[in-house]
N, C-alpha and C positions, 0 to 999 in steps of 0.2 A: 283824415283824409282817406289813409289805407284801410281804417274800419268801415268806413262808408262803401267805398269800393267793394270791399268784401261782402258787405251785406247786401249791396245790389246784387252782385254776382250770385249770392245765395239764393235771393228772392227769384232774379231771373231763372236759375236752375230748376227751383221749385216750381215754378209757373210752366217752364218747358215740360217737365215731367207730370204735370197734373192729368193731362188727358191720356197720354201713353201710359201712366200709371194705372189710371182707372181703367181704361182699356183692358191692360193685361189682367188687372183683378177681376174684372167682370167676366173676361174670356175664361179664365181659370175657374172661377167659381161655376159659371155656366156648364162649362166642359164636365166638371166633376159631378154637378148636380144631374146632368143628364145621362151621364155614366150609371149613377147610383140609381136613377129611375129606370132605366133599361135593364140594369142588373136586378132590381127588385121583380119587374115582370118576367124576365126569364126565370128567375128562381121560382116565382109562383105557378108558370107554366109548366116546370119541369119536375120531375121527382127526385128527392134527395139522394138517392143511391145510385143513379145512373152515371156513366161515365164522364159525359159531357159536365155534369152538375159539380161531381166531386173535383174535376179539373178547375172549374170556374170558382168554386167556393175557395179553392186554396190560393189561387192566385188573382183574386178579385182586388185586395187592396194594391197589391203591386200594381197591375194594369191600369187602375184608377190614376194612380200617381204619375204612370208614364204618359197616359193620354193628357193630363193636367200640363206637364211640364213641357210636352211637345208643342201644345197652344202657345204656353209662355214663351218658348223659344222663339217661335212663328212671330209673335205679336212684337218681341224684342228686335228681330231681324228686319221687321218692317218699320221699325221706327226710325227718325230722323238721326242720321250719324252726327249732327250737331248737339245733340244731348249730352250734358255733362256725366261722366262716369257710366256711359253707355256700355263701355268696353267691359268695365268691371261686372255690371249686371248680367251681361251676356256670358260671361266666363262663368259666372256662379249659376246661372241658370243650365250652361252646358254641363257642369259638374254635377249638379243636381239631377240631371236628367240620366248619365251615366250610371249613378249610384241607383236609380230608379230602375233603369234598365237591367242592371246586374241583380237587383232585388227580384225584379219580375222573372229573370232566366231562372234564379235559384228556385223561387217558388214553383215555376211551371216544371222544372225537372223534379222537384220533391213531389209535386203533383201526379205527375207521370209515374214516379215510384210507388206512390200510395194506390194509384189506379191498378198497376200490375199486380199489386199483393191483393187488393180487394177483388181481383178477377180471379185469382188462384186460392181460395179459402181452404182451409184446413178440413176437410171431409174424410169421413170413415174410409180406410183404405186408400188413401191418398195423402196421408200427412207427409210421407217422404218429399214427394215431388212439391207441393206446397212450400215447405220449409226449404228447400232446395232453391226453389224462385225467389223466397224472400229475402235469403242470405246475400244471393247474388243481385237482387235489385237495389237493397239498401246499400251495399258496399260500393257499386258502380254509381248510385245517385251521389253517395258522397264524394267520391272522386271527382265527378262532373261538377259538382258544386265548388270543389275547391280550386277547379281549372277555370271557371267562370269567375270567380273571386280574384283570381290571380289576374285574369284578363282585364276585369273591370278597374282593378287599381293601377295597372300599366295604363289603360286608356285614360284615365283620370289624371296620372301624372304627365301624360304626354301634352296635355291642354296648357301647362305651364311652359311659358318661354324658355326659362333656364333648363329645364331637364329636356326639351327639344334641342336645344343646342348642344347639349352634351353627349347626344346620341352617335355622333360620329367619333369622339374621342372613346367611348365606352365600346364600341365596335372595334376598335382600334387595340384595345386590351381585352378582347372577349376571351382569348384562349385562356390566358393566365387567370382571368377572373373566372372562367368557367370551371377551371382545375380547383381553384380554391373553393368555390362556391360548392364544386361536388363533393369535396372532403368534409366542407362544414355540413352539407345536408345529407351526409351519408346515413347517418340513423333514420331520417325522416323517409329518404327514397327507398332504403331497404325495407322499412315497413309498409310503403306503399307497393312495392313489388311483391312482397310476401303476402299482401292482402289480396292482390291481382291472383296469385297463385292459389290462395285458399278459395277465393270466389270460383275460379274455374274449375279446381280439382275436387273441391266441397270434401276436405277431411272432416269438418263438422258443419252444423247448420244451427239457426235459431232455435232454441228450446232443446238442443240435445244435451244429453247428461255425460259429463267428462268427469274423468279423475284426473286432475293437474295438481302436482306438487303435494300429493297426499290429502287434497281437498275434493269432496263430492260436491260438484256443483253443476248448474244449468247455464248454458249460453243464453245470455239475456240481450246483448246487444254488441253488433259487430261495426267498429267504425273503421276509418281508413287508414287507422295507424295501431289500434289496440282493440282487444275484446274484453267486454264486461262479463264477468261470471258471477252469477249469483250463488253463493255457497249455501249448503242447506240450512245453517242457522241465520240466514238472510244478510250475512256479510256479502260484499261485492269486491271481488278479485278482478284488478286491472291488469291484463297481461298483453305485453307489445306483441303484433302479429309475427315479427320475425322470431320471436320465441318459438312459436307454433312449428316453425319450418326447421329450426335446428334441434328442438329437444323431442323426445317421444312423449306421448300422452294417451291415456286410455279415453275411448269413445264408447260408452255403454249404449247408444241407441243409434249406432251407425246403420246398421240396415233393419234392426228390430229391437223393440224396447224390451224384448223378455230377457230376463237374467235368472241365473242358477248361483246359489250360494249355500254355504255350509253352515253347520252349528256342529262344534266339537264338544263331547261331553267325555269326562274321565271317571270311570269307575274301576272298581276292585275285579280282580281276576276271575273272582268266584261269581260275578255278575252274569246271568243267562241273557243271550243278545235277543232271543225271540220276543219276550214281553216288552222290550224297548223298541222293536221293530213295529209290535202291534200298536203301542201307545202313540207311537210317532204317526202312523198312517190315520189313526183316529183324530189327532189333532189336526192334520193336515185337512180331513174330511170336513171339519167344523170350522176351519178358517177361510174367510172370504178371500183373502189375498192369493191364495193358491189357485194355480191356473190348470192345474191337473196332469201337467207334463211329466216332472221329475219328482220321484220318492224314493230315495235309496238310503239304506242303513248299512253301513260297513264298518268294521274294525281296520282302522289305519294305521295304529302303532300299537307297540307293546313296550312297555318301560320296565324299569326295575320294580316299581311299585304298584303299577296300575296300567289299565289299557285305555286306548283312546279311540272312541266311537264317532264317526264321521256321519252326521244326518244331512243329506242334500236334497234341496227342494228347488222350486222354481215359482217365479210370479211374472205377473204381466209387464212390471217396470220395477225400477229401482227403488222407488219409495215403498211400493208393496212387498219387495223382498225384504227390506229392513225391517218394517212391521212384521212379517211373518217369521223370520229368523228369531227376534226377540220374543214372540209369542210362544214359538216352539221350544226355544232354551226355557224359558220360565215354566212351560207346562211340563217338560222332561225333568226338569229338576225337583219339581213339586210330585211328580209320579214317583222317581226314586226315593224321595224323602218318606213318602207315605207308605209305599209298597215294600222296598227294598232297601232300608236304611243301613242295613248290616253290610250292604254291599258298595256303600260309599267309599271314595279313596282312602286307603290307611297305610301307616307306616308300620312296617314289620322290622322287628329287631329280635335278635337272640341273646339270651342272658347265659353268660358263662361263669361258672364258679372258678374261682381261683383255687388251686389246690392248697391245703394247710401246709405252711412252712414249717 
C-alpha cells in the first residue's frame, strides 16, 4: 500500500515538473544560443585588438552562464509553489547564479587588467612607464579578484538557512574571533599589505633584473602574496612579498639597464701596463656588447708576489655585460700568454746556503 502511494506521488511529481522543466530547459538553451549568436555577430563586426573586443572575449563564457542562470531563476520563480522539491531547485539555481556572477566579475576584472596592459605597450624609450603600469595593474587585479571570491563565497554561504541563523551568534563573538583570525592570518595580511606598498612605491617592476640572495634573476610574475623570479639558469625563485620589505636587494634596472662591471687580471710586477690598455681597448672595439661608455684600466692592488689590474667596462644590460666580461677575460689571458708569457704571476724564493758546520 505504501509502495503504491509512493509511486503515485513520484508519478504526480514527474507529471507536475514536465512542463515547468521543459520550459526551463528550453528557456536556458534559447537564451544561451541567442547569446552565442549575438556574440558571433559582434566578434565578426569588430576588430580583434580593440578594447571592447578584448573585454568581451575574456568575459564572454562567464557572461553567457550568468544570462542563462538568470533566465532559469526567473522560470523557477514563476513556477507553481505546489511543485515538489521546488525550494531545492530554486536554492541550487541561486547558488549556481552566485557562482556564475563571481566568475563573471573575476573575468571582467582580469579583462580590465589585460586591456590596461595592452594600452601601455613596451615602446622604445617608454619601457619604464609600461612596466610600472603592468606591475601595478596585475597586482591590483589579483587583490580585487581575491576580494570578489571572498564576497562570492560569503554570499553563497548566506543562502543556507543554518548559516544565516548563526549570524547573530557570530556577531556577538566577532571581537574575539577577529583577534584570533588576525593572528592566524598575519602572514597573509602582511604579504597583502607589503604587496600594496610594493605596487605603489615600485621598488621593482615586471622584467626588472634583481640580485636576490646571491641569485641573478628577472621579475617574472608578481602575485598578491609572492614574487616569482626567473634565475639566469631558468630556475624559479618564489619569494614572499614581505621579504622585499624587510630585506635589502639589488635592482640592476631601476632607472636604466646599463651596467658597469670589472675583470681582474693578476700579472707579475715586471708586466708593462700600456700594452694591456691597448689590447683591452681593441677587444672592446670588436665586442658588440660594449656600449662605448666605460673603458678603464687601473692597477688596483699590489701584493707580495704580483699586481692586480682592473679592467672596467660597460654594456647596455646585465646579460650583455656578462658576455662582455667573459670575452674580455678570455682575450686578455690569451694576449698575455702569447705576447708576455714571462710576465705571468710567479712565486719568487731566495735560496740561502747554510754555512758549513
